N, C-alpha and C positions, 0 to 999 in steps of 0.2 A: 639694453637701452640705458643710457647714462643720465637722461633727463630726470629731474626731480619734480614730482607732481604734488601739489597741495590739495588735499581732499577734505572738504567740509564733512566732518564725521557726524554732524548733529542734525542735518536738515531733513533727512528722509523719513518716511513713515516707520521704517524699521531700524532707525539709527540708535546707537552706533554699530549695532550688530552686523548689518549688511555692509556698511562701509568698511569696517575692520576686516571682515571675511573677504570682501572683494579686494582690498589692498594687499592682504596676505597672499591671495591667489595671484594677483598681478606681479608681485615681487618674485614669487616662486616660479611662475610660468615664463615670464618675459624679462626678468631681471630689472624690473622697474624700481625706482627709488621713490618712496612716498612719505609725505608729512601728513599725519592725521591731525586735523585741527578741531578742537572742541574741549569738552570737559575732560581733563586729564584722568580723573578718577574713573569715570565711566569707560573711557577708551581703553585704559590699561586693564580694567576688569575684563573687557572683551578680548583683548590681546592675550590674556592669560589662558584662554581656552584654545589657543592655537600654538603650533610649533613655529616659532619665529627666529630660531637661531640661524645666523648667517644671512638673514634678510635685511635689506636696507629700509628700515622702518623707523620713523621718528614720531614723537607726539609733541604738539605745540598747543598750549592752553589758550582757550577763549572762553570768557565767562558768560556770554550771552548767546541766545539762539533766536533766529528769525522763524516765526511760525508760518504755516501755510496761509493763515488768514491775516497776517500782518500786512499793512499797507507798505509797498516798496519804498515810497518816498519817506514815510515815517521811519522805516527801518534804517534807511541811509542817514537820516538826521539824528536819530536817537540811539541806535544800537551800534556804538562805535567799536565795541569789543565782541561783536557777533562772530560766530565761526566763519560765516561767509566773507565778511569784511577782512578778517584776519588772514584768511586764505589768499584773498586777492592782494592784500598788502605784502604778503610773503613773496608772491609772484612779481609784484611791482618793484620790490627792492632787490630782486635777483636771487632770493633764496629758493625759489621754485620757478619752473618755466611755464606752468599752467595750473589751472584750477578746475576741479571736478566737484560738482554739488548736485545732490538730489533734493534740494530744498525748494523754497518758493521761487518759481521761475522768474516772476516779475522782479523780485528782490535781487536775484542773481544778475539779471540784466542791469538793473539799476546800480548795483555795486560795481559791476564790471565797467560801466560807463563812468561812474564816479571816480574809480581808482585808476583805470587805464586811460579813459577818454576814448574818443572815436578816432578811427583812421581818418586822416586828412581827406576831406572831400566827401565823406560818408554822411548823408543826411540822417538816416535811421539805421542802426544796427538791426539785425534780424536773427531769428532762431531757425536753423535748418534741421530737418529730420530726414533720415533715410528710410524709405519704405520698400518692402520687397516687390519686385516685379518678376515677370516670367523668365527673364534672362539673368538679372542681377539685382540692382536696387536703383531707386529713383530718389533724388534729393528734392525735397519740397520745402519752400520757404516763401513767406514767413509763416511760422506755426503758432503765433500768438503774441509776439512782442509788440506788434503794431496793428491795432484793430482798424484804425482809420488811416488810409494811405493816399498819397498822391502818385500820379504816374511816374514821377522821377524816382520815388522810393522803390516802386516795383522794378523799374529799369535797373536800379542799382542792385536790387536783390538778384536779378538775373546774372549780373556780372559776378557777384559774390558766389552764387551757386556754381557758376561755370568754373571759376578758379578752384573752388573746393573739389569739385568732381574731377577736374583735370589733374590736379596735383596730388590729391589724397586717394582717389579711386582709380587713378591712372587711365583716364579716358580722354583721348585726344579729341579736340573740337566737340565738346559735349553738346548734345541736342537739347535745345531749350524750348519749352512750350509755356504759353500763358493760359492759365486755367479759366475757362469760360463755360457758358451754358450751351455751347455749340461750336463747331469748327468754322462755320461761315463768318466772313468778316462783318456782316450786318448784325451778328449776335453780340452779346455782352452789354456793358453799360458805359457810361462816360469814362470811368476809370480804366476799364480794359481797352476801350477803343483808342484812347490817347497813348496808353502804354504800348499797345500793339504798333502804333505808328513809330514810337521811339525805338522799339526793338527791331523793327524792319530796317531802320536806318543805321543800326549798330553793326559792330564787327562780329557779333556773336553768331553762332550757328542756330539761328532762330527759325523754328518750323511753323510758327503761328499759333492760333488758338488750339487748345486741347481740352478734352472733356475729362470727367472724373475717371472713367475707365482707362484712360491713357496713362494714368499714374502707375497702373499695375501691369500693362501689357508689354512693357519694354520698348515702346516706340519713342520715348524721350528719356533723357538723363536728368534734366532739371525742370521742375514745374514751379512756376511763380504765381503767387496769389497774395492777397492781404492777410493779415494775421487772424481776422475773424473767420474767414473762409478756411484758412489753413488749420486752425484749431478744431473747427467742426469736422474737417476731413480726417484729422488725426484721431479724434474721439470715435468717429464712426468706424474707422479702420480697426481700431483696437476692439471695439464692441463686436464688430463682425467676425474678427478672428476668434474671439472667445465663443461667440454663438455657433460658429461652424464646428469648432472643436467639441462643444457640448452636444450639438445635434448628432454628430458622427458617433460620439460615445454612446448616446442613448440608443441609436439605431443598431449599433453593434451588440449592445447588451441585451436588446430585446429579440434578437434573432440568432438561433443556433448556428445556421449556416454562415451568418455574418461573422460570428465568433471564430469559426474555422477559417474563414477567409482572412480575417484579421491576423491570425497567427502566421499565415503564409506571407502576408503583405506588410507585416509590422515594420520592417526596415524602411519601406516607402513612407509609411505613416510617420515614423520617427523623423525622417528627413524633412517631411512637409511641416511637421510641428516645429522643428528647429528653424525652418525658413521663415515662418510667420511669427516667430517669437520675438517681440520687441527687444528682449534682453540681448539677443545676438547682434543687435546693431548699436549697442553701447548707449551713448548719449547724443544730444543735439548740440552742435557747435554754435557759439555766439559769434556770428559773422559781422564784422564791421567795427568791433572794438579793437583798440590798439594793444592787443595781447591775446592770450588763449584761455578761453573758458568753455567748459562742457557742462550742459544741463542734462541731468538724468531724470527719469520719471520718479515721482515721489515714492512709488512702491517698488523701486528697483531692487532686485535681489543681488546677491554677491556676484553672480555671473555678469550682470549688466554693469555693475560698478567696476569689476575687473577689466572688462572690455573697454569701458569709458576711460579708464586710466591709461591703458595702452594707446587708445585713440588720441588722448590728449597729448601724449608724448610725440606721436607721429605728426599731429597737427602743428605743434610748436616747432618741430624740426624744420618744416618746410616754409615757415614764416609767411603765411598767407597774407597777413596784414600788410607786409611790404609789397607783395605783388599787387594787392588791391590798390594801395596808394599810388602805384605807378600807372594805373589805368584810369584813375579818376582825376 
């Protein structure tokens, strides 16, 4: 992979350790080229813990950090030399093709819009996240960038998600569903009913209303909702995955026969754990900005960072923003 990725090394909960380890892994596994952006002294101290000979790694200094509790608008106005902004600037001026950050998601979106701008015709960029289903994965958007939405916003989210799934996940004619409180057309609210009408008249492979369970059963490839609902869905999904794993572990530890059975079925348990692990899905793309940005969870480990870096390169290569502009 010849694309160079700018990684905000300072934004995550475990920065810069996770970002540095993830970047080293991505360079070693997939031949990625990475610019680590942030406090040079801290980054180089972490790099010294790894074998980096022959890897395409650079360090670019940024003197400020955007905290998780910082206001996105204040950060854009006041933190001109933050690691997030500097990373986006590197991409804007052509020194990198994409940005990866595990920092403040609102600030990442704000900086992405400020530096790159929006794709022509896009009213609101969105954050999309892949969640595991019985067959593969489901792209859900928006996951928190837009709490209050209009029908036209959800309509555009459906187009963004379809393009992403078609070109990055290689699924022809992605099946699109609109998240609601029931499959019947009389269900929903004013927002979903008007969005439903717009999507029925669109060129998309729209299946109609879907319920929460359809996110995971493999019946749709793209699920559309506003950012408030999407963020609740994401947090519930993460919490449920952790709870299921904890409950299974407790039941196995408390029963002798269960321990014996676990030894025999451990490969299946390991495969299940990997499938529901958010780290395996990398980061969430910023869809609708005129460039490539990937948002990772604040607690992302090196595996998640590494996969997000690879994902960013693949995303940049297919130039989704150009395909989106052609449809709007």
